[in-house]
C-alpha positions, -999 to +999 in steps of 0.1 A: -404-307+810-438-292+820-454-296+857-487-295+864-499-296+899-467-311+907-474-338+880-448-343+853-453-349+813-438-380+806-427-394+771-459-413+771-482-383+777-497-372+742-507-340+757-525-321+794-557-345+794-535-380+794-516-364+821-547-356+837-561-390+833-529-409+845-521-383+876-558-369+884-576-402+877-612-397+896-597-362+911-602-342+877-624-351+849-621-336+812-655-337+794-664-317+764-627-301+765-635-285+800-619-294+834-638-307+863-628-312+900-641-342+914-648-334+954-663-371+958-652-399+939-669-428+959-684-447+936-707-482+940-700-503+909-729-525+908-761-503+895-758-484+865-766-445+873-755-415+856-767-382+870-761-347+870-774-315+883-759-281+876-758-261+909-762-223+914-725-215+916-718-236+883-704-267+897-723-300+894-738-325+918-737-358+903-744-394+916-729-420+895-732-458+901-715-481+867-700-516+862-666-506+860-659-532+831-687-516+813-671-480+806-647-463+829-653-428+854-648-401+826-672-421+801-698-422+833-697-386+845-695-376+808-732-396+802-746-381+835-733-344+822-750-344+789-780-360+801-781-329+826-776-306+794-804-322+778-827-316+810 
C-alpha cells in the first residue's frame, strides 16, 4: 500500500483524490485537478457566500458560508475558485 502524508490507501479508495477527501477533509481540496492546502477551515453554515481572491504569491484568500446540506466543502470552494477565475 502507498501512503501519503502518513495516510494509507485503503481498498475503498479509488484513487489519491478519494484518500485526500477522506483523510484530509477541509485540510486539502482538489479543484480542477489542482491540490489546494486549506489554511482556515472555520465555516459559518447559515448564509451562502462563495468568494475567493487570488493573491500575488499564487495562493487564494477565500470566504465561504453555506448550508452544509446544500453542498459540501469541496463544492463550495470549487464554486468560489470558478468565480474568482471569471473575474
